[in-house]
N, C-alpha and C positions, 0 to 999 in steps of 0.2 A: 664803336668799340675802344674800350681805354688798354682793355687788359687780352686783347686777341687781336693779330694782326690777322689779314684775310688773303691772299693778291691768287691770281691762274692768270696759268700758262697753257691755252692751248687745253687738253682734254684732262690736265691733272690742276687742281686749286690746292694752296698749300697755307693748312691753320696754322699759326705760330703764340702759343701760350708767349704774352709779349709781355711779363711784370721780370726783366734781367734784375740781378745778375741769378737767380733762383727761382722766377717763375712760379712762385707760390700762390697755391688756388686761395683765391676768396671768393664768398659768392656773388660779386660780381661776376667773375671769370667763368663761372659754372653759366652763368646764365647767358653771357655773352660765346660762351662756347658753344652752348643749345642755339642764340644765335646764326652763330656763323655754319654750323652741320645744316640748318635749314636751309639757309641762301643757297649753301654748297648742292643738296638735294634737289632744289627748284632751278639750277644753272644745268640748261640739257646740255650744255657744251661739256661737262665735267663729267670725267668718263674713272677718274685716280683721284682717291686726297692723303696727301700728305701731312701727318700731325708733326709737329716739331715744334722746340722750345727756343725761345731767341738769345741771342749769348753764345757764352763755350763753357761756363760753372755749371749749368745744370738742364736738363728738359725740362725736369720740374724735380726740385725738392719737395712735393710734398703741401700741405695744408699750411696757409699761414695760422700760426701758434696763436698770434695777435689776434685774428682776428674770431679766429674759434671760443677766443677767452671772453670776448663782450658775447656771444651766443649765449640769449636763455634757452631754458629744455627746449621750448617749442623752437625756436630759431636753430636750436642744435640737431633738430629732428629734421627739418623742413633744408637743412644743411647736408644731411645723410641722404634724404629724399633726389635730391639735386643732384648728387655725385654720382649716384645710384643709376638716376635717370638718362645721364652720360653714358656710364660704365656701359649698358645696357644701350643706349643711342647708336654708340661703336660699334659695336656687336651686331647689330637689326640693322647697321647702314647700306641701305641697295649697293650703294658703290663699293668697292674696298679703298680701305685704306693702310695707308703704310705708317711708320713711327719712325721716325727717326732721331734716335735716343743717340745726346752726346752729352758730358757731365755726368750730374748726380742726377738719379731716377730713382725717386723714396717715397715711400707710404700712398699717398694717393696718386701720385707721380705715375708707380707702376702699374696702378689699377687705369690709367688711361692707355699707357703704350701696349700693356700684356695683351688688351680686351681688342688691339687693333689686327685686322689680315695677317699683317707680314709686319714683322718689328728686323727694323734693322740700329747693330750698334756700334756706336765709334771703338775703334780699341780702347780709347781710353775712356769709356762707360763705365757706370759704377752704380748697380738695383743695393737698395736693402728695404726689404719688409719690416724690420722690427719694432712693431708697433706694442708687443711686451715686454717691451724694455721701456715702455715710456707709461705702463700700465693702463693699456691700451688694445683693441684689437680692430682689425680691419675691418672698415664699417659700409663699404660701396659694392658689396656681393661678387667681390675677383677673391681675395684668398679666402671666405669664408663659403664662397658658391661655388666660382670659377674654375678655380686655380688646381681642383684634383683632376677634373676633366681636360686642363689642357697639358698638365706634365704627370700627373697620378699621385698616390697616396704617398708616397712614402717621399717623395721630392717636393713634396709641398709640406710635408712637417719639417723638412728639412730646411727649408727655406723660412716660413715660419713662425716654429721655435727655438730656431737658431738666430733667426735676424742679423747676420752677417751679413756685412758686404760680397757683391757676388761681383768680380770685375767681368768686361763682355764678356772674355770667353769664357767663364765659365757659366754665364748664363747659357751660351751658346749651346753650352751641353748638358745642361738642364732642361735646352726644349724651350726657354724662356725669350727667346732670338732666333729668327730666322740667320741670320747672317752677322758675321763681323767683319769691319775692314778700318783700313789704318784712316786716323780721324781726320784728317786731310779729303777722303775721299766721302765721307757720308752723306755728302749733301746732294754728290756727283751717281753714287747707287742708290741713293732713294730717290733722283727724278729718272734713274734710267729703270727700275723697274713699275715707280709708277705711271713712266710710259710704255710699259711691255701693258700693263692693265688694262689702262686706258685702250688699245687696241685690242683688247677681247670685247667678245660679243654681251654688253650690259646685260641681259635675260639670263644668260647662261652665269656669265658672276652671282645675281644673285640669289637666284637658285641655289647654286649649290655653299654659299653660305646661309643659306634659309636652312638646307643639307643636313649640313655639320655641326650646328649648331643646334637643329632635331634630334640626331645620335647621340646628345649628350641629356636635352634635356626631356626630353617626350618619348624616346624608345625605340625601339628598332621597329615596332609594326610601325608607330604615326611617323618615323621617317621614313619608311619604303611607301606609304599612302600618300607623303607629300612627293618625294623622285616621282610618284606617278600623274599628279596632277600637275607639277613641271613638266613632265614629257609632252602631255596632252598638249600644254600651251606652246613651248617652243619648237615643238617638228614641226610644229606648221607655218612656224613666226617668217616673217623676212631673212632674219638673221641667221638662220638656219637654211633655209634655202641661198643665199648671199654664202655662205661659208661654203657650201659644198660649191657654186658656184667659182666663185676664185679660186678652193682648191686645185679644182679639172683645168681652169684656163691661166693655172701659174700666177693671180694676182696676190695681192693686198685685198682682203673682204676690206668692203665699205658695212657697216656696221652702221643698224641706227635704234636699238632699243627697241625694238618691235616684231 
């Protein structure tokens, strides 16, 4: 892969947008992101994923407009579909995904970061969803589809209509990021969170992700039915028995994802 880097450390895999200094998104990057997530999904050792950007200037400053300018209408449609596929893939990925954001996070970059399960921002990070000031709208089913479920109607309109720069602390206040840390502590904090997530029971992690998504997209009845299906599967699993045994024996559990 040329625009995405993939590394592994024990139970944590890191996917890095690798087009510094701004890590602008191209069609090639979307294809390689999908390939990277496919590889991580197939790696049994991986229990948690970090998504970040190379360099210090940007997590991702949005789509490469030079690349988009060359799109035919059909190519543009395929680019939008690929972006939606990546956002949906992050939200439905069976393993927890942590965004580690430093520098600029703009447009399509917010689509990638805000879809992650845990979002850590450096104090110097700046977010912007200002499509309307380019005569455009967000088209990856984040701002127009998911954001109101993430942070509510009023805050979503504040973010999307005003299109203002949001420092890390303001993004935290809006619920767009999970926590803000000093710039030089970002990698360590993201790694610590990923390590904690990787120590949890994989089936339970997947069930919770699916359950939270179902609450927003499918409604209460469907979410309750999903909870029961997962309960029947998990309560008889190896990991449930192992978790209880480890608690009684005062030791760390050895979850196997089954």
